[in-house]
N, C-alpha and C positions, 0 to 999 in steps of 0.2 A: 511771328510769322504772318505775312500780309500776301494776298493773291493779287497780283497785278490786274488791273481792268481788263487788258488785252486777252487775258487767259479766260475770263468770264464769257467771251465772245467765240471760244474755240468750239469746234464741232468734235464731239467724242464719238469714236467709232470702235466698237468690239469687233475686231476682224483679224487679229494676230494669231495664226495658228501655231506659231512657234514659241509663244509666250507661256511660261509655265508659272502658275501663282503659287505654288508650293513645292519649291525646289528641295527643300529639307526632306520631303518624303522619300527620295531616292537613298540617301544613307539610312534613314529610319527603317524603311522597309527592307533594304539590304542587310541591316541589322537582324529583322525579323526571320528573314530567310537564313542568314547564318545561323541562327538559333533553331532551324528547322520547322518554323511554323506551318508553312504549307504541307510539309510531309506529314507532320503530326495530325493536321486536319484531315488529310486524305486517308491516314491510317485509321483514325479513332471516330471521326464523325461518319456515320453510314445512314444514309436515306433509302428506305425501302422503294425501289424503282416502281413496284407494283402499286404502291399507294400514294405517289407523289406525283405532282404535275412537273412542268418543264422546268420550273423554278428552282427545283430542288437539285438540280444537276450541277456538278462541280462546286461542292459545298466550300472547298479550300478556297477557290477564286473568289466566291461572294463573300465568305467570312473576312479574307484579308482585305477586301474593297471596303467593307464596313470599319474595320480596324484602321485603315488608311484614312478614311474620312473622319473619324474620331480624332486621329492624330492631327489632322489640319483644322480641327475646331468644330466638326459637325456635333450638334447635340440633338437632332432628330432625323428622321429618314429622309426628308426632303434636303436636308442640309449635306447629304452624301453626294449631291451632284457636284460638290467642288471639285471631286478627283476627275471629272471629265471636262473641264474647261481647257481652252487653248492646246498647248502641246502636251497635255498630261497623258492622253491616249498614245501619243508617240513615244513617251518615256516608258510607260507601264503596259503589260499585259493584262488581260483578263479584268478590264474596267467595265463595271455593271452599272445600269441605271438605277436611281433610287426606287423606281416602281418594281423592278425585279428584285432588288435586295428586300424591299418590304414583304413582297409576297413570299419569298424565301424565308424570313424569319416567322412569317404566320404559319409556315408549314411546320415549324419545330413542335416536338412534343416533350414532356417531361425527361424521357429517355435521352432525346438529343441534347438537352441542357447538361445532363450529367456527362455526356461524351464531351461536349465542349469544356466542361469543368475540368475533366481530365487533361485535356490538351493546355489549358490554361496552367495548370500545375506543372505539366512536363516542360512547357516551353519556358516558365520562370526558372526551372532547374537548368536548362540549357543556356538561358541568358546569364545565370550566375557562372556557369562554366566559361562562357567567352567573353566576359567582361568581369570588371571588379565591382560587381553590384551590391554585394554585401560584405564588405572588408570585415575581417575578424570574425566571421561566421564559425570558423574552427574553435575559436576560444569560447564564445558565447552568443547565443541568440536569443531573441525575445518574440514572442508569440502574443498578440494582443488580439482580442475579440470584442466586437461591439455592433449593435445594429443602429440603423437611423431610419426614420420615416420620410418617404419621398411623396409630398403631396400629389394628388392628381384630381381632376375637376371633371373630366368626362363621365357620363353615366355607363358607358359601354366597356369601362376597364374591368376585365376579369380580376377576382381577388381584391378589388378595392373595398376597404372597409376603415372603419374609425380605429385609430390607435392613438397611443400616447406620444407626445412629443413635448419637448422642454424648449421653449422660447422665451428668451429674456428671463430665464430663472424660474419660470412658471410652467406648470404642466397643463397642456392643453389636449384636447381631442382633435385629431386632424383625420381627413379621409385621405387614405393614400395606400401605398405598397412599402413593405419593410424590408429591404435588403440586410442580410446578416454577412458581415466582413470579417475576415482575418487578416492580419498583416504579419510580416515577419521583418524584423530590424536588427541591427547591432548597435554597439556604442558609436561605431565610426560611421555607420551606413544608414540612409534614409529608408523608411519602411516600404515594402512591396506587398503586393496582394497575392496570396497563394489561393485565395477562395472567396467567392461572394455568391451567395444564394438568395433568391428572391423569395419572399413569403408574403402572405396576405396582411394587410394593414394591421389587423386585429391580433396577428400572432404575438404571442408572449415573448419578450426579447430573448429569453433563454431557449426557446424552441430550436431543436436542431444543433444546439452549440457543441455538445460532446463529440457528434460526428465531424463537425467542421474542425474541432480542436485536433482530433485524431488525424484528419488529413493534412492540417497544417504541420503537425509535428513529423509526419512522414515526407512532407515536401522538404521541410528544414533538413532533415537527415539525408535526403537524396542530394540536396544542394551544397552539402559538405559540413554540416553542423554536427562534427564529432565530439563537441565538447558539451557544456551545459545548455539547456534550453529551458527558460522561464517562460509560463503561460500567465498571462494577466487578464484581470476582467474584473468589471463592477459588480453590483449586488445581484443583478439578473443572472450571473453565471456563478456565483458562489453556491453551488449545490454539489450533492455526492456524485452527480453523473459527471460533471465536468473535472472535479478533482480526481474521481477515479480513473477517468480516461487519462489525465496526466500521469498518474501513478503507474498506470498499466503500460505506458508507451514512452516511458523514460523522460518525462519532463517533470521539472519543479512547477510549483503553482503560487501565485499570489492573487487571491481572490477576495473582493469585499464580501463580508457577511451581513445579511439583513439582521436587524436587531430583533431578538427574541428574548424570551426570559432567561435563558441559559448564558446568552451573551450579555445581558444587562447585569446579570448576577457575577459573572467573571469580571466585568469592568467595575463594579462596585467594590470587588475584593482587592483591587490594585491599591497598595498603600501610597499615601501622598509622596514619599521620599523616593518612589520608584520611576517617578517621571523624570525624562531626560529632554533637554531642548534640543530642537533640530531647526537648522536653518537651511532653507532652500535655496538652491543656486540662483533661481529667479522667482519672483512672486507668482502665486499659483491662485487660481480662482477657487474660492470656497464653494462647494456644490450646494450648500444650503442657501447661502445669502447672495452669491454671485459677487462677492467683494474679493479683492486681491488680498492674499496674506502671503507673508514670507518667514513667519515664525510660529512654531508650533512646539508641542511636547509629546513625547512618545513614550510608551511602556509596554511590557510584554508579559503574556503568561506562557511559560515555557511548553507546557503540555495541556492543550485543551481539545476535548473531543466534540467534534462539530457533526451534525447530521444523525445525532444519536437515535433520533426516531426512524431512520431510514434503514435500508437493507444493507447499507455500508457506511457505519460510522468511522470517521477518520480523525486521528489524533495527531496535531501538529501545533506550531506556534500560532497563538492569537497575539498580534500587534495592534496597538490602539493609539490612534493620533487623536489628541485633544487640542481645541483652539478656544480662545476666549470668545463668548458671545458678546460682540460690541453692542448689541441693542440691550444688554443687561449688564453694562459696565459697572462694575463695584470693586474697588481696590480691596475692601476688607472681606467681602463675601464674593468672589468671583463666580461666575456661571461659565461651565463648559460645555461644549459639544463634543461628542466622542464619535469617532469614525474607525471602526474595527476591520481589520482585513486578516485572513487566514493564509498562512504561508508555511512550506517547508523548507524555505532557502535557508542558508547557514550564515547570511549577513547579519551584523549587529543591527538592532533595531532602527536606530536612526538612518543608516544606510539603506537597509530594506525598505524603509518608508519612502526614501527619495526615489529608490528604484521603482517601487510600485506607483508612485504619483507620475512617473514617466508612462504610464499606460496612456496618458491623454494624447500621446504622439499619434494614436489612431484617428483622432479628430481631425487632424491635418489631412490625412488621406481622404476623410469623408468630404472636406471641404473643397479638396483638390477636384474629385471627381464630381461633386456638385457644381463646381466651376466648369466642368467639362462636359463630357458625354452623358453624365447622370443628372444632368439639369432638367431632363425629361425621360419619362418611360413611354416611348412614343406610340406603342402599339395598343390595340384593345384586347390582344392576345396575351394571356399570362406568360405562357411558354416563350413567346416572342420576347417579351419585356425581360425574361430571365435570361435569354440569351444575350440581349443587348447589355444586361448588367455584366455578365460574364465577359463580354468583349471589351467593356468599359476597364474591367481589372487587367486585360491582357494590354489594352493600350497603355494604361497607367504604368505597368512594368516595362513596357517597351521604351516610353519616354524616359522613365528613370534610368534604364541601362545606357540610353543614347547621352544622356547628361553625366552619366560616370565615364563614359568614353571620353567627353570633352574634359572632365576634370574641374578643380576649381569649385567656383559657387554652383556651378550648373549640376555638379553631382547631387546637390540637395535641394535644387531650385523646384518651384512649384510647376505643374503642369502648364498653366498659362504663360509661365515665363519660357518654358522650352519651346512652346509653340511660337511664340513671338520671335525669339532669338534665332531658333534652328530650323523650324519647319516652314512656317510661312514666309520664306524668302522667294522674291520673284526672280526669274531667270529666262534667259532666251536659248533656245536649243540652236545650236549650228553644227554643220557637217560639211566643212569645206573640204575634206578628204574622207578617208574612211575612219579616221580617230573622231570621236564625238566631242563636243565642247559645251560646257555651261557657262554662259556669259552672266554673271551675277552683278547686283549694284556695286558700283564703286563706293568707297568709304562706308560700307556697311558696319555698324558697330561692333558686330560679332563676327566678323569675316575670319579672324585666326581661329576662333572657336569652331566654327562651321567646317572649316578646313581640316582641323583635327578630328572632328567627327567622321568626316569622309575618309581621311586616311586611316584612321583606326579601324572602321567599319570593313574597308576593302583592302587593308594590309599592304598598302603600297606607297606611303608617304613618309615623311620625316617625324610625323608625330610619334609618341610613346605607343609600343604594342599593346594590344589588349591583353589582360591576364589570360592565362591558359586555364 
């Protein structure tokens, strides 16, 4: 592609009041309202009028403005101005300036973030009800939990402290904030976010995990998970609190156990002929070396009592995966590294290991949010950043539901792909008569997908109807 010289001499003028830069926000925010987002916000997010400034008025309009900006690619408060360009204010009501939205977020308290978190869970349930967001959830659902560390650099960030992060296979200390995230997925459906909770950077990975798991199980049940639910987590969540929460609320668990004397003794007791080869559908990354592996061996101890020194010992299966240590390769005396996990699922050990390894799907959600609104935690206020993180989860679920309405590859596409193909589409507003028109670019590569989203959102087209 080459720009002709004549166009380099052109005069650019930003003066078109009828040009919309992100026309895809129309069906996306229409879908948000179809799932009752504004009403949920009005009913559940309450700001005390006696204690708040004018920025706290109409929280529903302000939060939906933040989510719309995130869907259009905003990753900081200033970027939210994208929703006010050109004809956007003609297409949408209650469009607020970034300064107002930033002031509104700074007025949040911990109680307000908990109210917003309840909105996020209820909105996800509604999205599942009006789209095919989690296909197969009636048969089986998977809940995954994990934390991440988002680095921050300003000295005025409340809660910022040094926490552990793994970069390039190495553990490092980084100054930041640590969101704890839960996801719900199915074998056919991409993961969505029922909960995200911001914590200080130095918070232990498992802090608050049991209550997050309980909320995620409840959300999955409300969304239609009448069958089996399996909760998965790494060693930070392999404790009696998380496992007990799963047992108390009707979920199976598959949790990595940190090695201790009891676990090491159990592994040493496994006879050599008990190991069974397991072949992964695709190569996976070894957490110790960072290398790709595709073959391993597994064995199990049918009855192993974990957390024996706690107030709630639990007996279930201990499944151990072992892989050859390539750094100490010896055909005559091989050296193995062992990775145990604790589960009460009934799958055979090789299948249970493959299912457990699929816990890594939550990393795709982390990378998706980091590539979007969670690229920054934009405020100095801890509660404001907590609200921003929750809005990030709502936006993720909304884009995922929009992709589901389109179908095909978009049902499992990354957020960046959905923004490029469906949201950031320019259009011109036209009203030659009473009926409104949107003139979109000719030869848009994803025009058919965009029309499918529009038709399925507003239920007046030729596309397939949304699942009830």
